[in-house]
NULUM-290386 format. One record per residue (C-alpha): residue number from 1; x negated, y negated, z negated. Coordinates in steps of 0.1 Angstrom, whole numbers, plus 5000, padded with zeros to 4 digits. Each point is the difference from the previous one (the first is absolute). Layout:
N
<pt><num>NUM</num><x>X</x><y>Y</y><z>Z</z></pt>
...
//
This chain:
255
<pt><num>1</num><x>5544</x><y>1119</y><z>9493</z></pt>
<pt><num>2</num><x>4970</x><y>5025</y><z>5006</z></pt>
<pt><num>3</num><x>4987</x><y>5000</y><z>5034</z></pt>
<pt><num>4</num><x>4981</x><y>5033</y><z>5018</z></pt>
<pt><num>5</num><x>4975</x><y>4991</y><z>5020</z></pt>
<pt><num>6</num><x>4985</x><y>5028</y><z>5026</z></pt>
<pt><num>7</num><x>4965</x><y>5001</y><z>5018</z></pt>
<pt><num>8</num><x>4991</x><y>5029</y><z>5020</z></pt>
<pt><num>9</num><x>4969</x><y>5003</y><z>5010</z></pt>
<pt><num>10</num><x>4974</x><y>5024</y><z>5018</z></pt>
<pt><num>11</num><x>4969</x><y>4990</y><z>5000</z></pt>
<pt><num>12</num><x>4999</x><y>4966</y><z>4989</z></pt>
<pt><num>13</num><x>4971</x><y>4994</y><z>4980</z></pt>
<pt><num>14</num><x>4992</x><y>4967</y><z>5013</z></pt>
<pt><num>15</num><x>5030</x><y>4986</y><z>4996</z></pt>
<pt><num>16</num><x>5020</x><y>5018</y><z>4976</z></pt>
<pt><num>17</num><x>4982</x><y>4980</y><z>4968</z></pt>
<pt><num>18</num><x>5014</x><y>4965</y><z>5013</z></pt>
<pt><num>19</num><x>5035</x><y>5014</y><z>5005</z></pt>
<pt><num>20</num><x>5002</x><y>5014</y><z>4968</z></pt>
<pt><num>21</num><x>4983</x><y>4967</y><z>4988</z></pt>
<pt><num>22</num><x>5034</x><y>4982</y><z>5013</z></pt>
<pt><num>23</num><x>5020</x><y>5022</y><z>4985</z></pt>
<pt><num>24</num><x>4989</x><y>5004</y><z>4964</z></pt>
<pt><num>25</num><x>4992</x><y>4962</y><z>5000</z></pt>
<pt><num>26</num><x>5033</x><y>4993</y><z>5002</z></pt>
<pt><num>27</num><x>5015</x><y>4973</y><z>4975</z></pt>
<pt><num>28</num><x>5034</x><y>5023</y><z>4998</z></pt>
<pt><num>29</num><x>4993</x><y>5027</y><z>4977</z></pt>
<pt><num>30</num><x>5027</x><y>5025</y><z>5002</z></pt>
<pt><num>31</num><x>4983</x><y>5018</y><z>5033</z></pt>
<pt><num>32</num><x>5001</x><y>5037</y><z>5002</z></pt>
<pt><num>33</num><x>4967</x><y>5003</y><z>5026</z></pt>
<pt><num>34</num><x>5006</x><y>5034</y><z>5023</z></pt>
<pt><num>35</num><x>4965</x><y>5009</y><z>5019</z></pt>
<pt><num>36</num><x>5010</x><y>5033</y><z>5022</z></pt>
<pt><num>37</num><x>4964</x><y>5008</y><z>5018</z></pt>
<pt><num>38</num><x>5000</x><y>5026</y><z>5028</z></pt>
<pt><num>39</num><x>4970</x><y>5020</y><z>4989</z></pt>
<pt><num>40</num><x>4973</x><y>4975</y><z>5004</z></pt>
<pt><num>41</num><x>4965</x><y>5010</y><z>5010</z></pt>
<pt><num>42</num><x>4977</x><y>4970</y><z>4994</z></pt>
<pt><num>43</num><x>5000</x><y>4983</y><z>4960</z></pt>
<pt><num>44</num><x>5042</x><y>4988</y><z>5002</z></pt>
<pt><num>45</num><x>5011</x><y>5027</y><z>4972</z></pt>
<pt><num>46</num><x>4969</x><y>4993</y><z>4982</z></pt>
<pt><num>47</num><x>5004</x><y>4963</y><z>5000</z></pt>
<pt><num>48</num><x>5040</x><y>5006</y><z>4990</z></pt>
<pt><num>49</num><x>4990</x><y>5022</y><z>4973</z></pt>
<pt><num>50</num><x>4983</x><y>4973</y><z>4987</z></pt>
<pt><num>51</num><x>5026</x><y>4973</y><z>4999</z></pt>
<pt><num>52</num><x>5030</x><y>5025</y><z>4988</z></pt>
<pt><num>53</num><x>4975</x><y>5004</y><z>4972</z></pt>
<pt><num>54</num><x>4997</x><y>4959</y><z>4988</z></pt>
<pt><num>55</num><x>5039</x><y>5000</y><z>5015</z></pt>
<pt><num>56</num><x>5030</x><y>5018</y><z>4982</z></pt>
<pt><num>57</num><x>5024</x><y>4991</y><z>5024</z></pt>
<pt><num>58</num><x>4985</x><y>5018</y><z>5031</z></pt>
<pt><num>59</num><x>5013</x><y>5027</y><z>5012</z></pt>
<pt><num>60</num><x>4981</x><y>5025</y><z>5028</z></pt>
<pt><num>61</num><x>4993</x><y>5030</y><z>5017</z></pt>
<pt><num>62</num><x>4978</x><y>5013</y><z>5026</z></pt>
<pt><num>63</num><x>5011</x><y>5026</y><z>5025</z></pt>
<pt><num>64</num><x>5002</x><y>5007</y><z>5036</z></pt>
<pt><num>65</num><x>5029</x><y>4981</y><z>5018</z></pt>
<pt><num>66</num><x>5016</x><y>4999</y><z>5033</z></pt>
<pt><num>67</num><x>4992</x><y>4964</y><z>5004</z></pt>
<pt><num>68</num><x>5006</x><y>4961</y><z>4983</z></pt>
<pt><num>69</num><x>5039</x><y>5007</y><z>5001</z></pt>
<pt><num>70</num><x>4999</x><y>5035</y><z>4983</z></pt>
<pt><num>71</num><x>4981</x><y>4984</y><z>4976</z></pt>
<pt><num>72</num><x>5020</x><y>4973</y><z>4996</z></pt>
<pt><num>73</num><x>5034</x><y>5023</y><z>4994</z></pt>
<pt><num>74</num><x>4975</x><y>5016</y><z>4971</z></pt>
<pt><num>75</num><x>5000</x><y>4967</y><z>4986</z></pt>
<pt><num>76</num><x>5036</x><y>4991</y><z>5002</z></pt>
<pt><num>77</num><x>5005</x><y>5031</y><z>4980</z></pt>
<pt><num>78</num><x>4975</x><y>4994</y><z>4974</z></pt>
<pt><num>79</num><x>5012</x><y>4959</y><z>4994</z></pt>
<pt><num>80</num><x>5020</x><y>5001</y><z>4972</z></pt>
<pt><num>81</num><x>5003</x><y>4961</y><z>5007</z></pt>
<pt><num>82</num><x>5037</x><y>4981</y><z>5005</z></pt>
<pt><num>83</num><x>4977</x><y>4983</y><z>5030</z></pt>
<pt><num>84</num><x>4977</x><y>5015</y><z>5023</z></pt>
<pt><num>85</num><x>4976</x><y>4986</y><z>5019</z></pt>
<pt><num>86</num><x>4966</x><y>5010</y><z>5020</z></pt>
<pt><num>87</num><x>4964</x><y>4986</y><z>5006</z></pt>
<pt><num>88</num><x>4982</x><y>5018</y><z>5025</z></pt>
<pt><num>89</num><x>4962</x><y>5010</y><z>4992</z></pt>
<pt><num>90</num><x>4986</x><y>4977</y><z>5025</z></pt>
<pt><num>91</num><x>5026</x><y>4974</y><z>4991</z></pt>
<pt><num>92</num><x>5004</x><y>4973</y><z>4969</z></pt>
<pt><num>93</num><x>5024</x><y>4978</y><z>4982</z></pt>
<pt><num>94</num><x>4996</x><y>4965</y><z>5006</z></pt>
<pt><num>95</num><x>4999</x><y>4984</y><z>4969</z></pt>
<pt><num>96</num><x>5002</x><y>5010</y><z>4961</z></pt>
<pt><num>97</num><x>5036</x><y>4988</y><z>4995</z></pt>
<pt><num>98</num><x>5015</x><y>5020</y><z>5029</z></pt>
<pt><num>99</num><x>5020</x><y>5027</y><z>4983</z></pt>
<pt><num>100</num><x>5012</x><y>4972</y><z>4977</z></pt>
<pt><num>101</num><x>5014</x><y>4980</y><z>5024</z></pt>
<pt><num>102</num><x>5016</x><y>5034</y><z>5016</z></pt>
<pt><num>103</num><x>5018</x><y>5011</y><z>4969</z></pt>
<pt><num>104</num><x>5010</x><y>4964</y><z>4995</z></pt>
<pt><num>105</num><x>5026</x><y>5005</y><z>5027</z></pt>
<pt><num>106</num><x>5008</x><y>5028</y><z>4991</z></pt>
<pt><num>107</num><x>5011</x><y>4989</y><z>4968</z></pt>
<pt><num>108</num><x>5016</x><y>4969</y><z>5011</z></pt>
<pt><num>109</num><x>5016</x><y>5010</y><z>5035</z></pt>
<pt><num>110</num><x>5024</x><y>5026</y><z>5008</z></pt>
<pt><num>111</num><x>4977</x><y>5018</y><z>5023</z></pt>
<pt><num>112</num><x>4987</x><y>5038</y><z>5011</z></pt>
<pt><num>113</num><x>4972</x><y>4984</y><z>5017</z></pt>
<pt><num>114</num><x>4973</x><y>4981</y><z>4999</z></pt>
<pt><num>115</num><x>4969</x><y>4991</y><z>5028</z></pt>
<pt><num>116</num><x>4979</x><y>4977</y><z>5006</z></pt>
<pt><num>117</num><x>4971</x><y>4987</y><z>5030</z></pt>
<pt><num>118</num><x>4968</x><y>5022</y><z>5008</z></pt>
<pt><num>119</num><x>4964</x><y>4986</y><z>5018</z></pt>
<pt><num>120</num><x>4980</x><y>5021</y><z>5016</z></pt>
<pt><num>121</num><x>4961</x><y>4993</y><z>4987</z></pt>
<pt><num>122</num><x>4966</x><y>5009</y><z>5015</z></pt>
<pt><num>123</num><x>4990</x><y>5034</y><z>4982</z></pt>
<pt><num>124</num><x>4965</x><y>4984</y><z>4986</z></pt>
<pt><num>125</num><x>5009</x><y>4964</y><z>4996</z></pt>
<pt><num>126</num><x>5033</x><y>5002</y><z>4990</z></pt>
<pt><num>127</num><x>5001</x><y>4962</y><z>4994</z></pt>
<pt><num>128</num><x>5005</x><y>5004</y><z>5039</z></pt>
<pt><num>129</num><x>5034</x><y>5000</y><z>5008</z></pt>
<pt><num>130</num><x>5005</x><y>5023</y><z>5031</z></pt>
<pt><num>131</num><x>5038</x><y>4999</y><z>5006</z></pt>
<pt><num>132</num><x>5028</x><y>4984</y><z>4983</z></pt>
<pt><num>133</num><x>5038</x><y>5015</y><z>4998</z></pt>
<pt><num>134</num><x>5023</x><y>4977</y><z>4982</z></pt>
<pt><num>135</num><x>5034</x><y>5011</y><z>4997</z></pt>
<pt><num>136</num><x>5034</x><y>4984</y><z>4997</z></pt>
<pt><num>137</num><x>5031</x><y>5005</y><z>4978</z></pt>
<pt><num>138</num><x>5021</x><y>5033</y><z>5011</z></pt>
<pt><num>139</num><x>5029</x><y>5003</y><z>5024</z></pt>
<pt><num>140</num><x>5013</x><y>5032</y><z>5014</z></pt>
<pt><num>141</num><x>5001</x><y>4984</y><z>5038</z></pt>
<pt><num>142</num><x>4960</x><y>4998</y><z>4998</z></pt>
<pt><num>143</num><x>4996</x><y>5040</y><z>4997</z></pt>
<pt><num>144</num><x>5013</x><y>4997</y><z>5041</z></pt>
<pt><num>145</num><x>4974</x><y>4977</y><z>5005</z></pt>
<pt><num>146</num><x>4973</x><y>5024</y><z>4988</z></pt>
<pt><num>147</num><x>4995</x><y>4981</y><z>4967</z></pt>
<pt><num>148</num><x>4986</x><y>5016</y><z>4970</z></pt>
<pt><num>149</num><x>4984</x><y>4989</y><z>4971</z></pt>
<pt><num>150</num><x>4967</x><y>5007</y><z>4989</z></pt>
<pt><num>151</num><x>5000</x><y>5037</y><z>4986</z></pt>
<pt><num>152</num><x>4972</x><y>4993</y><z>4971</z></pt>
<pt><num>153</num><x>5019</x><y>4968</y><z>4987</z></pt>
<pt><num>154</num><x>5031</x><y>5020</y><z>4994</z></pt>
<pt><num>155</num><x>5011</x><y>5006</y><z>4966</z></pt>
<pt><num>156</num><x>5032</x><y>5024</y><z>4994</z></pt>
<pt><num>157</num><x>5021</x><y>5009</y><z>4975</z></pt>
<pt><num>158</num><x>4992</x><y>5037</y><z>4990</z></pt>
<pt><num>159</num><x>5037</x><y>5005</y><z>5006</z></pt>
<pt><num>160</num><x>4992</x><y>4993</y><z>5037</z></pt>
<pt><num>161</num><x>4978</x><y>5029</y><z>5005</z></pt>
<pt><num>162</num><x>5026</x><y>5023</y><z>4983</z></pt>
<pt><num>163</num><x>5028</x><y>4988</y><z>5024</z></pt>
<pt><num>164</num><x>4980</x><y>5002</y><z>5030</z></pt>
<pt><num>165</num><x>4975</x><y>5025</y><z>4995</z></pt>
<pt><num>166</num><x>4961</x><y>4995</y><z>5004</z></pt>
<pt><num>167</num><x>4978</x><y>4995</y><z>5034</z></pt>
<pt><num>168</num><x>5006</x><y>5028</y><z>5025</z></pt>
<pt><num>169</num><x>4971</x><y>5025</y><z>5008</z></pt>
<pt><num>170</num><x>5007</x><y>5003</y><z>5035</z></pt>
<pt><num>171</num><x>4990</x><y>4963</y><z>5008</z></pt>
<pt><num>172</num><x>4960</x><y>4994</y><z>4999</z></pt>
<pt><num>173</num><x>5002</x><y>4966</y><z>5005</z></pt>
<pt><num>174</num><x>5031</x><y>4988</y><z>4999</z></pt>
<pt><num>175</num><x>5015</x><y>5013</y><z>4970</z></pt>
<pt><num>176</num><x>4996</x><y>4966</y><z>4982</z></pt>
<pt><num>177</num><x>5024</x><y>4988</y><z>5027</z></pt>
<pt><num>178</num><x>5023</x><y>5028</y><z>4998</z></pt>
<pt><num>179</num><x>5006</x><y>4999</y><z>4966</z></pt>
<pt><num>180</num><x>5006</x><y>4954</y><z>4999</z></pt>
<pt><num>181</num><x>5026</x><y>5009</y><z>5026</z></pt>
<pt><num>182</num><x>5019</x><y>5022</y><z>4981</z></pt>
<pt><num>183</num><x>5000</x><y>4979</y><z>4967</z></pt>
<pt><num>184</num><x>5007</x><y>4964</y><z>5020</z></pt>
<pt><num>185</num><x>5028</x><y>5014</y><z>5018</z></pt>
<pt><num>186</num><x>5014</x><y>5007</y><z>4967</z></pt>
<pt><num>187</num><x>5029</x><y>4975</y><z>4999</z></pt>
<pt><num>188</num><x>5001</x><y>5007</y><z>4960</z></pt>
<pt><num>189</num><x>4964</x><y>4987</y><z>4995</z></pt>
<pt><num>190</num><x>4989</x><y>4966</y><z>4994</z></pt>
<pt><num>191</num><x>4963</x><y>4988</y><z>5008</z></pt>
<pt><num>192</num><x>4982</x><y>4967</y><z>4988</z></pt>
<pt><num>193</num><x>4971</x><y>4983</y><z>5016</z></pt>
<pt><num>194</num><x>4972</x><y>4988</y><z>4983</z></pt>
<pt><num>195</num><x>4981</x><y>4971</y><z>5023</z></pt>
<pt><num>196</num><x>4966</x><y>5007</y><z>4992</z></pt>
<pt><num>197</num><x>4969</x><y>5027</y><z>5001</z></pt>
<pt><num>198</num><x>5009</x><y>5028</y><z>4985</z></pt>
<pt><num>199</num><x>4971</x><y>5026</y><z>5011</z></pt>
<pt><num>200</num><x>4971</x><y>4998</y><z>5022</z></pt>
<pt><num>201</num><x>4988</x><y>5025</y><z>5023</z></pt>
<pt><num>202</num><x>4965</x><y>5007</y><z>5013</z></pt>
<pt><num>203</num><x>5002</x><y>5007</y><z>5042</z></pt>
<pt><num>204</num><x>5002</x><y>5035</y><z>5011</z></pt>
<pt><num>205</num><x>5031</x><y>5018</y><z>4989</z></pt>
<pt><num>206</num><x>5009</x><y>5032</y><z>5017</z></pt>
<pt><num>207</num><x>5027</x><y>4984</y><z>5022</z></pt>
<pt><num>208</num><x>4978</x><y>4977</y><z>5017</z></pt>
<pt><num>209</num><x>4969</x><y>5015</y><z>4996</z></pt>
<pt><num>210</num><x>4996</x><y>5015</y><z>5042</z></pt>
<pt><num>211</num><x>5021</x><y>4995</y><z>5027</z></pt>
<pt><num>212</num><x>5010</x><y>5038</y><z>5001</z></pt>
<pt><num>213</num><x>5014</x><y>4990</y><z>4963</z></pt>
<pt><num>214</num><x>5017</x><y>4971</y><z>5011</z></pt>
<pt><num>215</num><x>5019</x><y>5022</y><z>5029</z></pt>
<pt><num>216</num><x>5012</x><y>5026</y><z>4973</z></pt>
<pt><num>217</num><x>5009</x><y>4972</y><z>4979</z></pt>
<pt><num>218</num><x>5022</x><y>4984</y><z>5024</z></pt>
<pt><num>219</num><x>5012</x><y>5033</y><z>5013</z></pt>
<pt><num>220</num><x>5007</x><y>5010</y><z>4963</z></pt>
<pt><num>221</num><x>5019</x><y>4964</y><z>4996</z></pt>
<pt><num>222</num><x>5021</x><y>5010</y><z>5030</z></pt>
<pt><num>223</num><x>5012</x><y>5028</y><z>4985</z></pt>
<pt><num>224</num><x>5010</x><y>4984</y><z>4965</z></pt>
<pt><num>225</num><x>5015</x><y>4975</y><z>5018</z></pt>
<pt><num>226</num><x>5019</x><y>5025</y><z>5021</z></pt>
<pt><num>227</num><x>5008</x><y>5022</y><z>4966</z></pt>
<pt><num>228</num><x>5014</x><y>4973</y><z>4980</z></pt>
<pt><num>229</num><x>5026</x><y>4990</y><z>5025</z></pt>
<pt><num>230</num><x>4984</x><y>4965</y><z>5010</z></pt>
<pt><num>231</num><x>5010</x><y>4993</y><z>5035</z></pt>
<pt><num>232</num><x>4982</x><y>4990</y><z>5027</z></pt>
<pt><num>233</num><x>4971</x><y>5023</y><z>4986</z></pt>
<pt><num>234</num><x>4977</x><y>4983</y><z>5028</z></pt>
<pt><num>235</num><x>5004</x><y>4964</y><z>5002</z></pt>
<pt><num>236</num><x>4997</x><y>5002</y><z>4956</z></pt>
<pt><num>237</num><x>4966</x><y>5017</y><z>5006</z></pt>
<pt><num>238</num><x>4989</x><y>4974</y><z>5023</z></pt>
<pt><num>239</num><x>5014</x><y>4972</y><z>4978</z></pt>
<pt><num>240</num><x>4980</x><y>5020</y><z>4970</z></pt>
<pt><num>241</num><x>4969</x><y>4998</y><z>5016</z></pt>
<pt><num>242</num><x>4998</x><y>4962</y><z>5020</z></pt>
<pt><num>243</num><x>5014</x><y>4992</y><z>4966</z></pt>
<pt><num>244</num><x>4967</x><y>5003</y><z>4980</z></pt>
<pt><num>245</num><x>4979</x><y>4981</y><z>5027</z></pt>
<pt><num>246</num><x>5004</x><y>4965</y><z>4982</z></pt>
<pt><num>247</num><x>4984</x><y>5020</y><z>4966</z></pt>
<pt><num>248</num><x>4964</x><y>4998</y><z>5019</z></pt>
<pt><num>249</num><x>5007</x><y>4960</y><z>5005</z></pt>
<pt><num>250</num><x>4981</x><y>4992</y><z>4967</z></pt>
<pt><num>251</num><x>4968</x><y>5020</y><z>5016</z></pt>
<pt><num>252</num><x>5008</x><y>4980</y><z>5033</z></pt>
<pt><num>253</num><x>4997</x><y>4968</y><z>4982</z></pt>
<pt><num>254</num><x>4965</x><y>5008</y><z>4991</z></pt>
<pt><num>255</num><x>4987</x><y>5006</y><z>5036</z></pt>
//
């Protein structure tokens, strides 16, 4: 099975090499790597060009876009793999066997999507775990409790995107939540959980960078919940936000 991995970048010169190393260093070799740059002003494009000259499996473009979800949509359109996943430019895959293990689950089981755990790490010291997002086996009832797998760990068959479309650009922060609700509410689809860390993410993402962004995220989440027909949206939003508190226990244990 061919796997398409998409990375969206913008002024990511400090982290893009680490991100690309984690993809290009996978033991699974049938990988198509799609890099979508938003017309970066730093050395990002120079780095991508150099890596693409060394690795024929890299497809890339650099042009102005409407933000990360627009870039990811472009990547989905360019992807030709049977499985599609994302590794954002500030993130990296947790180990060289990750894609092999994910493909094995797709090949051996009747599944449309595979997801796992995620760790938030310190931007400067990536060995320091700030927050741990441990997922669980999927059940539709969990969606009413605000539960959601970590989107960066989610790998889906391309046909899922063909059926449900891509990210809705009217959402600036919560388009991934909207997309996952559309997909996970589909009773014809099956999902598998792999209980291990798939992705490591440097702290400082768009949704938690400031109080203003956190407020916007909550407003968008509420709209997403309501528009997807989930009952009692305020309750679901509260569950969703409070469910993140245990993710910080690893940090609290150090004090």
